[in-house]
Structure formats: C-alpha cells, structure tokens
C-alpha positions as CSV (number, residue, x, y, z in Angstrom):
1,X,1.0,19.0,-7.1
2,X,1.2,15.3,-7.9
3,X,3.2,14.6,-4.7
4,X,0.8,16.6,-2.5
5,X,-2.3,15.0,-3.8
6,X,-1.1,11.5,-3.4
7,X,-0.3,12.1,0.3
8,X,-3.6,13.7,1.0
9,X,-5.4,10.4,0.4
10,X,-3.3,8.5,2.9
11,X,-5.5,7.6,5.9
12,X,-4.4,5.5,9.0
13,X,-7.5,3.2,8.7
14,X,-5.8,0.0,9.8
15,X,-3.7,1.1,12.7
16,X,-5.8,-0.8,15.2
17,X,-6.2,-4.0,13.2
18,X,-3.8,-6.9,13.1
19,X,-2.4,-7.1,9.5
20,X,-1.8,-10.7,8.5
21,X,0.6,-9.5,5.7
22,X,4.2,-9.4,6.6
23,X,6.2,-6.5,5.1
24,X,2.9,-5.1,3.8
25,X,4.5,-1.9,2.5
26,X,7.6,-3.5,1.1
27,X,9.9,-1.6,3.3
28,X,12.0,-4.5,4.7
29,X,14.7,-5.7,2.3
30,X,16.8,-8.8,2.1
31,X,19.1,-6.8,-0.2
32,X,18.8,-3.6,-2.1
33,X,17.3,-4.4,-5.5
34,X,20.0,-3.9,-8.2
35,X,17.8,-4.5,-11.3
36,X,14.5,-5.7,-12.6
37,X,12.8,-9.0,-11.6
38,X,13.9,-8.9,-7.9
39,X,10.7,-9.0,-5.9
40,X,12.3,-11.6,-3.7
41,X,14.6,-8.9,-2.4
42,X,11.6,-7.7,-0.5
43,X,11.4,-9.7,2.7
44,X,8.6,-12.4,2.6
45,X,7.6,-11.7,-1.0
46,X,8.2,-13.8,-4.1
47,X,6.9,-14.5,-7.6
48,X,4.9,-17.6,-8.4
49,X,6.6,-19.8,-11.1
50,X,5.3,-22.4,-13.4
51,X,2.9,-20.0,-15.0
52,X,1.7,-16.5,-14.3
53,X,4.6,-15.6,-12.1
54,X,6.9,-13.7,-14.4
55,X,9.6,-11.4,-13.3
56,X,8.0,-9.0,-10.8
57,X,9.8,-5.9,-9.7
58,X,10.7,-4.5,-6.3
59,X,11.2,-0.7,-6.2
60,X,13.1,0.9,-3.4
61,X,14.7,4.3,-2.8
62,X,18.1,2.6,-2.1
63,X,18.4,1.7,-5.8
64,X,18.7,5.4,-6.6
65,X,22.2,5.6,-5.1
66,X,23.7,2.2,-6.0
67,X,27.2,2.2,-7.5
68,X,27.7,1.4,-11.2
69,X,28.9,-2.2,-10.9
70,X,28.5,-5.1,-13.2
71,X,24.9,-6.4,-13.0
72,X,23.8,-3.3,-11.2
73,X,21.3,-0.9,-12.8
74,X,21.1,2.2,-10.6
75,X,17.8,4.0,-11.1
76,X,16.1,1.1,-12.8
77,X,13.9,0.3,-9.8
78,X,14.4,3.6,-8.0
79,X,11.7,5.5,-6.1
80,X,10.0,7.7,-7.3
81,X,11.7,7.8,-10.8
82,X,12.3,4.4,-12.4
83,X,12.3,2.6,-15.8
84,X,8.5,2.2,-15.7
85,X,7.6,5.8,-14.8
86,X,7.4,8.2,-11.9
87,X,5.4,7.5,-8.7
88,X,5.9,8.2,-5.0
89,X,5.0,5.3,-2.7
90,X,1.5,5.2,-1.1
91,X,3.5,5.1,2.2
92,X,7.1,4.6,3.0
93,X,10.0,4.3,0.6
94,X,9.1,1.2,-1.5
95,X,6.5,-0.6,-3.6
96,X,6.3,-3.6,-6.0
97,X,5.3,-3.8,-9.6
98,X,3.8,-6.4,-12.1
99,X,2.6,-6.8,-15.7
100,X,-1.1,-7.4,-15.6
101,X,-1.8,-7.4,-19.3
102,X,0.2,-7.6,-22.6
103,X,-1.4,-6.7,-25.9
104,X,0.1,-9.5,-27.9
105,X,-0.8,-13.1,-28.7
106,X,1.6,-14.0,-25.9
107,X,-0.5,-14.3,-22.8
108,X,1.9,-12.9,-20.3
109,X,1.2,-12.1,-16.7
110,X,3.1,-11.4,-13.5
111,X,2.1,-11.9,-9.9
112,X,3.4,-11.4,-6.4
113,X,2.8,-13.8,-3.5
114,X,3.3,-13.8,0.2
115,X,2.8,-16.2,3.1
116,X,0.4,-14.7,5.7
117,X,1.4,-14.5,9.4
118,X,-2.0,-16.1,10.4
119,X,-3.8,-19.1,8.9
120,X,-7.3,-18.1,7.6
121,X,-10.2,-20.5,7.5
122,X,-13.7,-20.8,5.8
123,X,-15.5,-20.4,9.1
124,X,-14.7,-16.7,9.2
125,X,-14.9,-13.6,7.0
126,X,-11.9,-11.6,6.2
127,X,-11.2,-8.1,4.8
128,X,-8.3,-7.3,2.4
129,X,-7.1,-4.2,0.6
130,X,-4.2,-3.0,-1.4
131,X,-3.3,0.0,-3.6
132,X,-2.4,0.1,-7.2
133,X,-1.3,2.8,-9.7
134,X,-0.8,2.5,-13.4
135,X,2.8,3.2,-14.5
136,X,3.4,6.2,-16.8
137,X,4.9,4.0,-19.6
138,X,1.9,1.6,-19.8
139,X,-0.1,1.6,-23.0
140,X,-3.1,-0.1,-21.5
141,X,-5.2,-0.2,-18.3
142,X,-7.3,-3.0,-17.0
143,X,-10.0,-3.8,-14.4
144,X,-9.1,-7.4,-13.6
145,X,-6.7,-6.9,-10.7
146,X,-7.4,-9.0,-7.6
147,X,-6.2,-11.3,-4.9
148,X,-6.4,-15.0,-4.6
149,X,-5.9,-16.9,-1.4
150,X,-4.6,-20.5,-1.3
151,X,-3.6,-23.3,1.1
152,X,-0.4,-24.0,-0.7
153,X,2.1,-21.9,-2.6
154,X,1.1,-21.3,-6.2
155,X,4.7,-22.2,-7.0
156,X,3.9,-25.7,-6.0
157,X,1.1,-26.2,-8.5
158,X,3.5,-27.3,-11.3
159,X,0.7,-27.7,-13.8
160,X,-0.2,-23.9,-14.0
161,X,-0.6,-22.6,-17.5
162,X,0.7,-19.2,-18.6
163,X,-2.6,-17.7,-17.4
164,X,-3.6,-19.1,-14.0
165,X,-7.4,-19.0,-14.8
166,X,-8.2,-18.8,-11.1
167,X,-11.2,-16.9,-9.7
168,X,-9.8,-14.3,-7.3
169,X,-11.4,-13.9,-3.9
170,X,-11.6,-10.1,-4.4
171,X,-11.3,-8.2,-7.6
172,X,-11.6,-4.6,-8.8
173,X,-15.0,-4.1,-10.3
174,X,-15.0,-0.6,-11.8
175,X,-13.8,0.8,-15.1
176,X,-10.2,0.0,-16.1
177,X,-7.7,1.7,-13.8
178,X,-5.9,4.2,-15.9
179,X,-4.8,6.7,-13.2
180,X,-1.0,7.2,-13.3
181,X,-1.0,10.0,-10.7
182,X,-3.0,8.6,-7.7
183,X,-3.2,5.3,-5.9
184,X,-6.4,3.4,-6.3
185,X,-7.7,1.1,-3.5
186,X,-8.8,-2.4,-4.3
187,X,-10.7,-4.0,-1.4
188,X,-13.3,-6.5,-0.3
189,X,-14.6,-9.1,2.1
190,X,-14.1,-12.8,1.4
191,X,-14.1,-16.4,2.8
192,X,-11.3,-18.8,1.8
193,X,-12.4,-22.2,0.5
194,X,-9.9,-24.4,2.4
195,X,-8.9,-24.9,6.0
196,X,-5.4,-23.7,6.6
197,X,-5.3,-21.1,3.8
198,X,-2.1,-19.1,4.3
199,X,-0.9,-17.7,0.9
200,X,-2.0,-14.5,-0.9
201,X,-1.3,-13.8,-4.6
202,X,-2.0,-10.5,-6.3
203,X,-2.4,-10.0,-10.1
204,X,-4.7,-10.6,-13.1
205,X,-5.8,-14.2,-13.2
206,X,-7.9,-14.0,-16.4
207,X,-6.9,-14.4,-20.0
208,X,-7.3,-11.6,-22.6
209,X,-10.8,-12.7,-23.5
210,X,-12.0,-12.3,-20.0
211,X,-10.0,-9.1,-19.2
212,X,-11.6,-5.7,-19.4
213,X,-9.0,-3.4,-20.8
214,X,-8.6,0.1,-22.3
215,X,-5.8,1.6,-24.4
216,X,-4.4,4.8,-23.0
217,X,-1.4,5.3,-25.3
218,X,-0.8,4.8,-29.0
219,X,3.0,4.9,-29.0
220,X,3.6,1.2,-29.1
221,X,3.4,0.6,-25.4
222,X,1.7,-2.7,-25.3
223,X,1.4,-3.6,-21.6
224,X,-0.5,-2.7,-18.5
225,X,2.1,-2.4,-15.7
226,X,0.9,-1.6,-12.1
227,X,2.7,-0.5,-9.0
228,X,1.4,-2.1,-5.8
229,X,1.7,-0.9,-2.2
230,X,0.2,-1.3,1.3
231,X,-1.3,-4.8,1.3
232,X,-3.6,-5.5,4.1
233,X,-5.5,-8.7,5.3
234,X,-7.4,-8.9,8.6
235,X,-10.2,-10.7,10.3
236,X,-13.3,-8.7,9.3
237,X,-14.5,-8.4,13.0
238,X,-11.1,-6.8,13.9
239,X,-11.3,-4.5,10.9
240,X,-14.8,-3.3,11.6
241,X,-14.0,-2.8,15.2
242,X,-11.0,-0.7,14.2
243,X,-13.2,1.5,12.0
244,X,-15.5,1.9,15.0
245,X,-12.5,2.8,17.2
246,X,-11.5,5.5,14.7
247,X,-15.0,7.0,14.8
248,X,-14.9,7.0,18.6
249,X,-11.5,8.6,18.5
250,X,-12.7,11.4,16.2
251,X,-15.5,12.1,18.6
252,X,-13.1,12.3,21.6
253,X,-10.4,14.4,20.1
254,X,-10.6,17.2,17.5
255,X,-7.6,18.8,15.8
256,X,-8.1,22.0,13.8
257,X,-7.6,24.0,11.7
258,X,-6.5,21.8,8.9
259,X,-4.6,23.1,7.0
260,X,-2.9,24.8,9.9
261,X,-0.5,27.7,10.0
262,X,0.7,29.3,13.2
263,X,-1.2,27.3,15.7
264,X,-3.1,24.0,16.2
265,X,-6.0,23.7,18.5
266,X,-6.7,20.3,20.2
267,X,-9.9,19.6,21.9
268,X,-10.1,16.7,24.4
269,X,-13.8,16.0,24.9
270,X,-13.4,13.2,27.4
271,X,-9.7,13.3,28.2
272,X,-7.6,15.4,30.6
273,X,-4.1,15.2,32.0
274,X,-0.7,14.6,30.5
275,X,-0.2,13.7,26.8
276,X,2.6,13.3,24.3
277,X,2.2,14.8,20.8
278,X,4.5,13.8,17.9
279,X,4.7,15.0,14.3
280,X,6.0,12.6,11.6
281,X,7.0,13.6,8.2
282,X,6.3,11.8,4.9
283,X,9.2,9.4,5.5
284,X,7.9,8.4,8.9
285,X,10.5,10.3,10.7
286,X,9.6,12.0,14.0
287,X,10.5,15.6,13.5
288,X,8.8,17.2,16.6
289,X,7.7,15.9,20.0
290,X,6.1,17.7,22.9
291,X,4.8,16.8,26.3
292,X,1.5,18.7,27.0
293,X,-0.7,18.9,30.0
294,X,-4.4,19.7,29.3
295,X,-6.0,21.3,32.3
296,X,-9.2,21.9,30.3
297,X,-10.7,20.4,27.2
298,X,-8.6,22.6,24.9
299,X,-4.9,23.0,24.2
300,X,-3.3,25.4,21.7
301,X,0.0,24.3,20.2
302,X,2.4,26.9,18.8
303,X,3.4,25.8,15.3
304,X,6.5,28.0,14.9
305,X,8.9,25.1,14.7
306,X,6.8,23.1,12.2
307,X,7.6,23.9,8.5
308,X,5.2,23.7,5.5
309,X,4.4,20.1,4.7
310,X,2.2,17.1,5.4
311,X,2.4,15.4,8.7
312,X,0.9,12.5,10.7
313,X,0.1,13.8,14.2
314,X,0.1,11.1,16.9
315,X,-1.2,11.8,20.4
316,X,-0.5,9.2,23.2
317,X,-1.6,9.0,26.8
318,X,0.0,6.4,29.1
319,X,1.7,4.9,26.1
320,X,-1.6,4.3,24.4
321,X,-2.3,5.9,21.0
322,X,-5.5,7.9,21.3
323,X,-5.2,9.9,18.0
324,X,-3.6,9.6,14.6
325,X,-4.5,12.6,12.4
326,X,-3.1,13.8,9.1
327,X,-2.3,17.5,9.1
328,X,-1.3,19.9,6.3
329,X,0.8,22.8,7.4
330,X,0.9,25.9,5.2
331,X,3.1,28.8,6.2
C-alpha cells in the first residue's frame, strides 16, 4: 500500500513550465554512487563546504546491483531500500538525502546545491518547490527545511560557520515533517536579493535554538535525515500560466473512469481528428501506444492489453501534448 499511495500523489503540474533546475529529479549520473557522501555523482549537484555542507547522499537504483569491490557498498544508497530506510522516489529512479538536524551539542547540517540554468533577478517573482520524506531511521523530524538562492556558490564563502545562519527564501511552515511514508511538498514564491542570482541550496539553515523539532523515536536515533526529490524553480508568470493551461486542458479533454478496468472513455470537447495516446509505467517507460481517430467527441479505448497498475496517459495531436493524466488500472 505504501508504494501505491506514494504514486497516487504524483501530478504533472510543471510539464508546461521551464524548470531552471538541471537534473531536477537526480536521474542523470556522472557515475553510479558506490557509497555514502557522493551527491556529486548526480550531474550538476554538489555539497557546499566550509560549513553546513557535510556529506550529502545520492541514492540511485544502480547501487542495488553493484559488484562487491573495495570501496563499494552495494545497497547502501540503493532505491528503494538503503542504509537510511525504505522509500520509493517521488518520480524516476533516484533522489538525494541530507542530515537536517542532529540532537547533540555538535551542530551538524548537510545541504545540497545546484547552479540554475537561468539567472534570476530581483525584478521578478519566482516559484520553487521540492519534495521531502523523513527516512525510516530518523529519530527526529523538523520544520525548518527550505531553499536559499545566492549569486555565488556557498562553497566560495570560506567564512561559513558550521550552521550557515542564512534566512531561506522559502521554508516549510507547518508542524515538523515526520511522515516516512509519503512525500511532502515544500513550495513558495520569492524574489532574490541580488542581480545575477544563479545558485540554489536546500537544507536547514538554522541552529538548534531556532529549529522546530519533534522526537519520533526513542531508540538512540539522534538525527533528522530527509530524502529530497523533484526540485523545481520557474518564473512565477510561467508557472501560473502552466496551471491555467492545465485547467484549460482538463476542460477540453476528459478521461474516465478512474480507476479503469476494461475500457477507458475519452471525451474531446473541442478537438477532433487524429491523435496518439501513450501509456507510461512508473519507471517512465512507454508500454502501450495507439493511434486513434476521433470522429465524434468521444472515443472508447479497449484496455485488454493494459495490466493492473498506475500509468501516466499522454495524448498528443500534431506532436503537441494536449493531455497528461494519471490513471489507475484495476483488473
């Protein structure tokens, strides 16, 4: 049930917006991570050093099948089962992980950082979001998880203390995140302070006195460790327009029933003609494709070849995506 519920909350909200975060879902690798502390194996991502950087992890499905060689730790940063717990990715086959709190006198934090593909400036408003999940082996959960945007790499600061003591541009504002089963979205709108801002850093930037925390285990686990996935940054106008486009899309095309069984009905309120419909499984693999011609406003698709599962259904017309809908199939 854990796997099913996680997938049910995945929505293609940002498919029309330009995401300024490269490798936003941590899928692209420079090499397969062989052990802990290898976030830099994920293309474009790295850990700040000089304080608050720590030894952030990169989790990828490829680690599950590594050979037992010197320096290799197969399964340590595997997906979904790893040294920190058990969690499927929010999307894809990978995610990252950081220590956001440590219940000791040692103020230890970890962060992950990335250079954006676009420079962002104070004259515009931007939207950002990312997803977190508390690892099973964490003894604590916290609220103070956020994102900070800077003109220069935080690795260049040199003078950074163990805790960065920066004010994040967006930060989670609810009760401590203690959910180890589901992914929790952290999001918000912001304006950077400096012209030419191009770096994003994720983590807890506050010391223990400023951190809101909650103990969730009493077995000696003294840290709050969070998995992170699907990081998104876009111009707010582009993001709002994408939401409007999705609403328009829903009005133009309806797919039902959901969950489906033997057939799927598709209504084209304003469309007619030739379409391509594709089904993608949870790994993003295209498992079924069909060319359809709608002579009326309704088409009935036979589902005999589609097995029980959760799929992303994509409909295109003239190479333009006109619908992305998540469908549950129960046989």
